[in-house]
N, C-alpha and C positions, 0 to 999 in steps of 0.2 A: 909174287904177284906185280906188277906195277901198279904206281897210282894212278899215271896216265892213262891207265887201258881201259876200257868199256867201265864207267859209274856202276855203283850199284842196283839205280833203278834199272838196269841195259837202256837210257834211253840213248838213239844212236841214229838219230833222226834231224835233218837241221828243221827249228823251234821247238825240240826237245819230244818227239814224237819215241816210238817204240816200234820197232822192227823183230816178228815173231816169220817161221813159216809153218806152212799144214802140207803132210803127204797121205796120201789116201793106200790106205794098210786094209785088206778084208778078211786075213788069215795072220794066226801066227806060225807060216810057215818061214823059215829060218832066214833062208835066202830072201824073204819078201820082208821080212823086218829090218835084215841090215840094208837091204836097198831105200826103203824107209827113212829110216835114221839117216843115212849116208845123205838121200836128198834134200834134209832139213838141214844139219850141220852145213851141205853145200852150199844153201842158200843164203847163209847168215855169216858173213864178214867176220863181223863181230863177236859171234859165238866160235868160229874158229881163231880167232884171237886169243880168249881168253882160254879154250883149251891148249894154245902152243906155247902161254905162258905159263901152265902150271904144269907143276912135278908131281905131286901128291894128289889124286882126287877121291871123294869120296863117293859113292853112287850110294844114295837116299831111296830107295824103293819103298812104298808101300807094301807094307810087311803087317797087316793088322793082325788076320788073325793066324793062331798057334796051331788051327784044325784043319786046316783047311786047305788041299792042295792046288796047282794052279788050273783044276778043270772048272774050279767054281767063281773064279774070277774075281774075288773078295782083292787080294793082294794083286800087285803090280806083276806081269805077268813074268817069268823069269828071261824070255826070250829077248825080251825089250832090253832087259837089263844085258844078255850076253850079246846080243846084237852092238848095243853105246859103247860096251868095255872091249870090244876087241876094235872096235873105229881108234879108241882113243888111246888103245897099246901102240896099232901099228903105225895109227896116221899123224899122233902127235906125242909118241913115247913117255905118258903119261903110266905111273904107277899107281893102281888103282887100289879101291877098299871096297868092299862092300856091307853097307852094315842098316840097325833098325834098334828099335826099343819095340817090339809088340803091341798089342791092346791087352794083352789077359796080366793077369800081378802074379798067375802059376807059376809055384816053383820051376825055376827052367823053361817056363813059356818063349823066349826071344831066342832062345837055344834051336826047341823043335818050331819056334815058326819059322825060323832063317833055315832048317835043311828043309821040313815040310813044303814049303814053297818053291823049293829049287833054287833060291839061291847060293844054299851051301855048293850046290854041285855046279852051279855055274863059276862061282868063286875057283872052285878046284879043276875048271875045263881050262878056264883064261887066263889063271895065276896068278888071280887075286887073293888080298886077303880078307878073311870074315873079321870082319869088327860088333862083337856082340856090343850095342853101346851098354847094356845094364852089367856085362862083365870087368867097363871100362873102369879106370879110376874115376873120380867126380869131385866137381868143385864148384865153385858157386859164383856166378858171377853176378858184379853188382852192378845194375844197369841204372846209369842217375836221367837217363834219359826216356825212363819210360814211365808210364801212366799208371799201368798196375800189377805187370809181372816184372817185380823191380830188384829180386834176386833169382836166379835163373840157375836150376841144377844143369850144371853140362860134364860131358867127361872131357876130364883134365886134359886131357892128349890131343884135343878136335883139333888145338891151333896146327896141327903136322900137319893140316891137309892145305893145302894152296888152295884147293875149289872142293863146294859143294854139288853135286848135282841132283837134283828131287828129282827123282825119276817116278811119276807119283802114275797114279788110277785114277780116270775119267769116272765118279762116282758122284750121286749124291748124299748128302746128308743130314739128318735128323735133324742134329743143330745147328751147325755152320753152312745149311742147305745145300752147298759142295762141298766136295774135296776135292783140293788141285793139288798143285808145287807149292805153294806157301804154308800152307795145313799141312802137308803132309813133311815136313820141317818141324812138329812137333813130337815125333820120335826120335828127334835127337834127343832129349828129355828123357831122364831113363827113369824106368820103374814108375813104384808108385808116385814120382812127383807130376808125370802126366794128369793122374786126377786129379790130383791133390790142386792143382789150377782150377778144376771145376767150383770149388769150393769157395779162390779167391776169387773168381768171376765168373757166377752163378747164373745169369742171363746171356744170352745172346750176341748180344752186342759189348757186354762188358770181356766174355769170352774171345769175341775178333779184336779188341782192343788188346787183350793180352798174345795174341797170337801174331800183332801187329810186333808189339814191344817184343817177341821172341824173334822175328825177324827182322827186328831192325836189330837185333843184339847179337847173331850169329854170324859169323865169318861168308866172305862172297861166294851166292850161288845161283845156280840159273837152274833149266827145267827142260825136263822131257818126257811127256805127255804120253802112257801107255791109254788109248783110246778105240783101241782094236773093238774092243767088248768093252761098254761099260757100262753103267747101272743105273736102276732110275728108282725113283719109290723110295723105300726104306733102308736106304741107300745109310753106313757105308758095307754092310755085310749081309742084309738082309733084303734086298731092294731086287728086283726084275732084270733079268741082262736083256742088252741092248746091243745087237752089233753097230755100230758105228762107223768101223773101218778107221780111224784117224791117228796117226800120229805127230804131234804135235812137237816145236821147239824155241828156246829163246833164250838170249841172256839177261832179260827181266822174266821172272817167275809168276809176276803181276800181272802182266799182259798177256802172258800165255792163260793164267786164269781166265782171266777175261774174255780170251776167245773160247774157249770150253765152257764159258760160262753162258755163252753165247751158244753154242754147240746145245746144251742140254735147257735152252728156252729161257734162262736168266737174262731180266737187265743187270750187267757187272755189276753200278753203282746200287744195284738194290740188294745187295750181294753186301752185309757189313764188313767182311775182311776185305774184301776189296776197296771198297767205298775208304777207310780208316788208311790202308797204304796208301792209296792215293794222294787223300788226305796230308800225309804226313812226308809225301814225298818221296815217297820207297817204292815206287816202281805206277807207272801208267795203267790208268782201269779204263779210263773213257775210248768207245770201240775207234769215234772217228780220229781218235789222235793214235791208232795202233796198222801201219802197212802189212800187210799179211803177203808172203811169196805163198803161193799155191791156191790153191782153192779157199773161200768163206767159209765162215762157220755156217752158214745158211745152207748149203751144199752137202756138209755134213748132218745136222740137225737131223733124226729124226720125226718122224710123227708123233704128236701126242708124246713127247719123252714125260715120262709122269713126277714130278715135283714131290718132295718127301712130305710128308702129310700137316708135318710140322710148320709149314712156311707158312701159308697168309696168317694163322692164329698167332704167331709170332709175330709178328709184323707187327701186328695191334696192339701185344703187351709190349714193345718196347717204348710205348708213348707214355707209359705209365711211369711216375717219378722212381731212381733205383732205392729211395732211402723208404721208399714204402713198400716196393717188396718184397727189400729185405727185412722188413717187419711181417711185411704177409704175406710170405713166397708163397704158401699151400694154394693161398688164397685167386692169385693170381695167375699161376701156371695155368697156361691152358689147352696145356694136353699132359699126362703124368702117364708114365710106365704100369703098365699092367701085365701079371703075368700068366698066361694060359696054363693051366692046372693041365686041360686035356694034353697038351703035348710037351708041359713042363717034364724032365729027366731026374729031375735034384741030383745036376752035376754042381751045383755051386757057383759057377761062372758070373751068375752074377753079382750074388751077397759078397766075393773076393774083390768082385770090379767095383763100386757102389762106393765112392768118395762121401758123398751123405750120412752112409752106415743107414740107409733106408729100406733095404732088403733084407729081413731076416728071415728064420725058419723057424714054422712053428712044430715042437717037437708031438704037440699030439696028432694034428693032422698028419703030419708028415712030409709040409708041401713049406715052397719058399712063399713069401708074397712080402707085397710094396708099404711100407711106412709113408702111406700120401703129404702127412704133417712134414716131414724128414723127406721128402722126394722133392729136389732142386730142377727134373726135368733136364737133365745132362746127357741121358741114353747110354749111357755108359755100359749100361747091363745090356741094351739091346745088340751093341755096338761086338759083346765078345762071347752073345750066346750062340752055342756052337747049332743048334736046334729051333732055331728063330720062335722061341716061345717067348718073349716079349714083345707087347701089344705097345702099341699108344693109341693111348683112349682119351678123347677130349674129357677134359672137365667140365664141371657142372654149367659155370656161367658162360665158358664155348656152346655147349648144346644148346643153352639157352638164346644165344646171341642168334644162335645158326636156325635155330626155331623160329624168330623173330624174323630174319632176314627171309627165310623161308616164305613165313607169312606175308610181309611186304609185296614180294615178288607175286603171288601168285593173287 
């Protein structure tokens, strides 16, 4: 890709703003998806130029779950990936691969996720390569410009792609508040290394900084968002489904995520990842600096789109000094994971995927439990639980604070 093409931040307007597109699509009918994706790309000359200059393109969908199919709307819908892949092949002559590393650490989980999500079938239908991130040779990228995530494990052959398209799903997220195109790129970090990042950056603001480090170190990426059906509340895997009717795209993934944040009812600069990307010049997050071709965010925003239950409490916790949190982390956790024994089926996914080893199996009761002293409130367990048995429970300080607030209001 030529160096003088669109910059990494996707700034494509005079004065440094960003241009994105949004199209309405209310069903996953394939012809409707193809038309919506085509409309988004056709509205953006800068995105067309990037595609025209790219020979090998990796489509990186959000394939979080290895348990659920497209009907659960946890993963990016395969129809969106198919529509995009067909356009890139037919209109731009690109060679396509489709790949991810899923959220589970079980043996063969990513292979199973790519199959169950429909991505493997799409690859076969359009003549694309299946790129299982967990099965690639690995290297560690030393990123001198990183703040937290300095040694980044990545596929050793990732540089064979000229471009990465983050084909993300519009969802809330218990830890990062929302997940979009930038957060989705964490799936390029293979296997357990994704979970270990939570130990390196346990607080939401630290994790946002680490994700920003990763985004800055990766090859050039652009964004396409599957927001036909989104997820609210306890996302990214156990929230409620909401029909949003949106497909969005742009050469600046930060700007596209800013638009999606507004659709979900967030002020973009209150989303730590977007704020940090903007501060480091990696993209445009301020809504007034983003021009939208198509309908505005308010036209897609569902009424009372539910934020994750961790949102308000974690904003307050971010004010606590980092050194104090590290010394007394369980005391400052405003929420924590709790296993609902009535729902739990003892599959062990939570224990396998807990980076801090806070979840253990009690042999006497034959049940799983969370060690509060070790829990870092990363919610990896909630992400991967296929039975929605992991609850987000408020800590005692949070319950006291909420009780006081209620008394004051009365």
